[in-house]
Residue, then its C-alpha position, 0 to 999 in steps of 0.5 A: m210736577k212730581p214731589a221731592p223725595f221725602r220718607y211716608a209714615a203712617p202711625a197707628s196712633l197719635e202718641e206714634a204720630l207726635a213722637l215721629k214729629a218730635e223726632h224730626g221737627d220741621e222736616a216733618k209735615f202732617l198729611a190730613g186731607g191733603q188738599s192744599l199739602v199735596p199740590a203744594m209738595n207737586f210744585r215743590l213748593a213744600q219739601p219735607a223729608v218726612l211726611i206723617d199720615l193722619n189718615g189712620l188715626d180714627a180717634l181724631a174724628y168726631v163731634k162731640a156736644e159737651g155742656g155749653t161747646v161743641r168739640i171737634g177732632a182735627m181730622t173731621r171731614y167737611h163733608t162730615l161736618q156739613r151732614d152733622k145734626t150737631i153742627g147743624s143746629k149748635v154751630a150753625l155759623m159753620a154748616e152756613a160756610l162749609p157749603e161755601v169751601a172749594h167743590p165736593a171732591i175737595r170737602n170729601r177728603g179735606t179736613l178741618g184741623g188740616n184748614l186751620s192748621h194751614a192758615d191761608p187767609a182766604s179761606e172760610l174756615p179760620a174766619v168761622v172760628l175767629a168770629l165763633g170765639g174758638t179754641l184750637h187745642a195742640r198736642s205734643k210729646k211734650g202735652a197739650r195747650a189751648i190757644t185762642a183763635k185770636d192767638f192761632f193765626v199769626g200771618v199768611l200760612t203761618t199759626a202758633l203751633a211749635n215746630d213739634e205739635l199738631l192741632a188734635e181738637i176744635e172747641l167751639p162755644v155754644f152761643p145762647p138764645r136770642s143769638g143769630t149767625c151768618f156767613l157770606e162771600v163774594a167769589r168769581r166763581k163757585g168754589d173759587y176762594a171769596m174776594m171777601g167773606v165775612a162771618c158774623a154773629v149776633t146775640l140780643d138781651a132781653g130788649g131785642a138790643c145787642s149784647d153782643v157782636h162778632l165779625a170777622y173776615c177772609n182774604a182781608g188781610e195776613t190772617p183771618v181779620a176780626a173787627p172789634k171796633a165795629a162790632q163793640a159800637l153795636k153793643g146795646q143798640r137795635l140794628d136796623d140798616k142805618t146802625a148796620r151800615d154805619a157799622a159796616e163803614m167801621a169795618k172797612g176801615e179794619i181790615r188790611p186786604f192785600g188786592n189782587v188780579h180779581a179785585s182791588v184793595d178799594y174793592q175789596r174794602h167795597l165788598a166788605g161793607v156790603l157783606t157786612r150790611r148784609a150779613l148784621i141785618a140777617a143775623y140779626g132777624r135770625a136772633r130776634a126769630 
């Protein structure tokens, strides 16, 4: 299959890219890593009239630690994030999830901004950004705005970005001391989309009880899905096998999996329960350590 005819543009600056998007609106698509868009174009599931190639915009590829946050440019590629010491030390949850993303060839080209803008609910990184409480910074010719992760993902392959906006930066908070994270997923084969995945973060108070808990899931609904009731139930508690199991059972009721040819809804919920219990215990142990 070959894509439908389109006009190709390679802007030399972010301002030029935003001007092109403002001019063409929904008829234009941004090309970042191309690992999702190009196959969709080849199958003619996507038929943009204009393709705006962002790969020349080096200013959108960076990792910066500033105060209590880490800022990541939208064109930063997975393989860069995997090897970045700032990500490894300050955003451990993302570092743990990145090796689960597809295969090395995909990670060499794919970008964080492209992944989040594509908004595939089965993808790992939207769930990670949701669990971390990230903020996504959009730019357009008219200005800039910040969107929280919980508001950014609005449906299958659908985000809160307006038709003239570009996701320019991802801002992630650095968790305080006595915090631990864990990412787990189950896939049929290495590199496949997860049948179920969980991103977990736990922060402890001085007495060793949970003061803050975050749980988010991939392939659990139309968007990455959080489990706030299960997380809230753990606050003030010391985690053990029983409390982790109880929270996992609660989380199973908060997700909304579809089921597919590889995993029924019941099996996806079972996986969510098992992975939640394991992730909570692992994150709690890392926080204590």
